[in-house]
Each structure stands twice: as structure tokens, then as C-alpha cells.
C-alpha positions, 0 to 999 in steps of 0.5 A: 488497508481498511475493510468494511462496507459500513462507510457512509461517506468519504469523510468517514474514511478520512476521519478514521485515517486521521485518528489512526495516524494520530494514534500511531504517531503518538505511540511511535514518538513515545517509544522512539523518544522523538520530538514532535517535529519529525514528520511520520506521514505524508500530507494526504492519502489516496483511497480506492474502494474495492468492490469485487475481485477485478478491483483488487489489483494483486500485481500492485500489491505484490510489486509495492514492496519492490517499488518502495525499496523494501526488497529487491524482488516480490518473493523476498518480502516475508509478509506477501502472498506472492509465493502462494500465487507462484505455487498456484501458477498465477505468476512465473518465477522472476515476475516483478524483478522489474516494474511490470509495464501494466503497473507503470501505465497504471501509475501514470494514470491514477497515482496522484503526483504527491505520492510519486 
């Protein structure tokens, strides 16, 4: 996630993501001792500018580790704010054990095919 209000154009974001990918890949391959052939990144990335709280979709953020198979439920992901949201009464225990319908619909509308 890149946080800034200083981007002048979409090309700035592409340039920064490209540099980040290149540097990470070099470091990863050095530490793992892998040859240059294995792909570390998908071909493209998908960006979304968050202008206000309404643009920040915490449902998507909290469900993403489940969607990608890192955990079975949002509360099991150790790097999540999900437990804080449950404690504040913003989610019920058990939320996200299955993909919420609103996220299924959102994915059909906005997620590019190459990310599915």
C-alpha cells in the first residue's frame, strides 16, 4: 500500500511500484539463491486511490487473507485490525468465515480478470 498525496500522475505510481518490485526481487533472489527465471510478481498491478473513509473498504482488507488462503478466518490473521473492529462492535464474531456477498459483487464489478 502506498500512502501519499504527492503523486502527480498515474505514471508516478507505476514507476514506484516497478522500482519496489525490482528491488524486492533482487533481494529475494539473493537470499533464496534462486535463478532469475522464477516469477515473483504478477504481470500488472491494480490501483485504487482512497480519497476518504468511504473509499477505504475494510471488509475487503479484512477478508483478503482468507480469500488468498493465508488463514481460514479473518480473526486468525495476526497482522489484521479485525479483532479491534470486533471489540468495537463493527463486526460480529464469525464474519468472514465465508466470502460476504457484497465482496463477491464488488469483485465481479471491479477486479480485473488477470487478478482472479
